[in-house]
N, C-alpha and C positions, 0 to 999 in steps of 0.2 A: 677848220681841220676836224677830222673825225676822231673822237676819243676812243671808240671801240670798233673793232672790225665787224663788218656786217656779215662776213662769211669766213669761216676757217675750216678747212677739211684736209684730210690726208688723201693723197692721190698717188697713182702709179703712172710713171712716164715711160713709154716704150722707147728704147734706144737700141736699134738693131734687133738682136735676138734675146735681149733681156729687158726686164722692167725695173725701174728705179723708184724708190720711195721718196716722196716729197710732201712738204706741207705748203699748202696754197692759202694765202690770206688775201681777201678782197675787201678793203674798206669802202665806205660809202663815197660816191663821187670820186673814184680813183683818178689821179692825174697821170699815172704811169705805172709800169711794172718793173720790179727789180729782181733779177735772178741771182741767187747766191751760189758761188762756187767755193765750196769749203776746201780747206787745206788738208794736208796729210795728217792722218790721225784724228780728224774731226768728223762731224756728221751734222745733219740738219737739226739735231738736238743741242748743238753747241750753245751754251748760255751767252757767249760773247756775240755770236751772230744773231741770236734771237733778241738780244738787247738792241742791236742795231736795227733789226727788222721792226721792233716795236716802235722805235722812233720814226721810222719811215711810215708806218701805219698812221701815226699821229699827224704826219705831213700828207696824209691822203694818198699814199702809194701802196699798190698791191705788191706782194712778195711771193716768190717761190723759193723755198729752202729745200734743196734737193741733195740726196746722197748720190754723188757721181759714181760711186763704187758700191757693189754689193757687199754684204757683211763678210763673205768669204774672201773677196778680193782685198778688203781693207786689212785683213789680218794675215796676208801672205808673209812668208818668211822674209824678214828684213834684209837677208843676204841673198835672196833669190830673185831679184828683179821685181821690186814692188810696183804693182799697178798704180799706187797712189803717187808715184813719181813719174808716171808715164804721161807726159803732157799731151801727147797726141791722142791718147785714149780719153783723157779728161776733156779735151777740146771737142772731140767727136760727140761725147755725151752731153756736154753743155749745148752744143749746136742742136742736138736732137731735142733737148728740153726747150730751146728757143722755138723750134718748129712747132712743138706741141702747144706752147703758150699761144702761138698765133692761130691755133684752131679754136680757142675759147672766144666765143662771140662777144662776151662782155668786155674783153680787154684787147681784142685783136687789133684795134686801130690805135691803141695807146702807145706813147713813147716807151721804149724799152732800154733798160740799163743792166749792167753787171756789177755785183759786189764780190770781189775775190779776196781770199785770204791765203797766205802761204803759196803752195803750188797752184791753188785754185785761181790766184791772180794771173799766173802765166796762161792758164787755160782760157781765162776771160779775155786776155789781150789777143791771143791767137784766134779765138772764135770771132772777136770783133774785127780783126784784120781780114778775115775771110768773108765777112758780111758787112761791107762798108756802109750800107745804107740803113741797116736795121737797128744798129746799136747806137743809142743817143749819148750815153755817158758811161764811164767806168770809174769805180772806186776800188782801190787796193788797200787792205789793212795788213800791215806787216807782211806784205807779199814778196814773192820772188819773181818780179817782172823780167829779170835777167834770163830766166828759163824759157821765155818766149822767143829767144834767139832773134833770127832775122826778121821775124814777123813784127818786131817792135817798130820798125820804120814804116810799116804798112798800116798801122793803126790810125784811124781818122777820128775816132770818138774822143771827145775831151776826157782826159784821164787825171784823176786825183790819186796821188801816192801818199799814204799816211804811214809813218814809221815812228816808233818810239826812239827818243833821243839816246837811250841806253842800249838800244839794239844795234850796236855799232857796225857789225858785219853786214847785217841786212840793210842798214842805212847806206853803206858804201855801195852795195849792189844796186839799190834804188837810184842813187845818184848817177851811176854809170848807165843804167837803163834809161833814165830821163834824157841823158845827153844823146841817145840814139833815136829818140822819138821825134816825129815831125808834126804831130798834132798839138793842140793845146794841152799842156801838161803842167801840173803843179805838184810840188813836193812839200807836204806839211809835216813838220817834226814836232812831236809832243814831248816836251821837256820832261825828263825824269822817268819816262815810261819804258818798260822792257817789252820783249817780244809779244807777250800775251796781254799787255795793257791792263795789268792787275792793280796798278797803283790807284789810289782814290782819285776819282774824277777823270781818269784817262779814257776809259771806255765811253763815258758820257761825251767827252770831247770828240772821239771818233764818230759817234752817232750823230752829233750835231753837224760836224763837217760833212759827213756823207749825205745827210738830209738836205743840207744847203746846196751841195753840188748837184744832186739829182733835181732838186726843185728848180734851180737855175737853168739846167740844160733840158729839162722836160717842157719848158715854156715854148710856145710857137716861135719859129725862127725870127719873126718880126719884133718880138719883145724879149728875146733871150738875153740881150745886152742891157736891158733897162734896169735901173737900180731897184 
């Protein structure tokens, strides 16, 4: 495993008529690429998602932490139809980012996965449902998979749902969403953790679970089930 990323840079990803800011990290001998879909009120600078990304780098995975909204969109009047709750918009931009990643020759052929938080988890699930062959695995942290609606039953990528045990409403929503999914899906509950996983050790457990999930599902198909 690589202890330090070989490459880290700020990039701009074209999505329709706009450009989105993103942080791209490529460790040595990367085994896959994970795109982060941030939740409402968050950004690519989120310390929680950056902590998870750092663990993925140690597991030799590239990451793209992208702001799916512009700064102006992120601060739209909360009573005026916030873009950050527009799952269709977030999905379209995540799909555009996925297309952009596939233009990078150094990772174009690597397995690809999504890490989603809050509303970003719904966008990750919908994007995966629309691209059945390109997304190898999904991890949701405190996500809102219920907002993916009917797309839940179309997801084929193995999905890990991580929820804090004290985040009771979101836990119930994740349980309902899991029952609608037809792919391999697992729900891991971190005892004592709240929505932001601020309790000691909670975020470290999220990072460990995510890295293990992607590592398992980024293996070639013939060895994916091996211990």
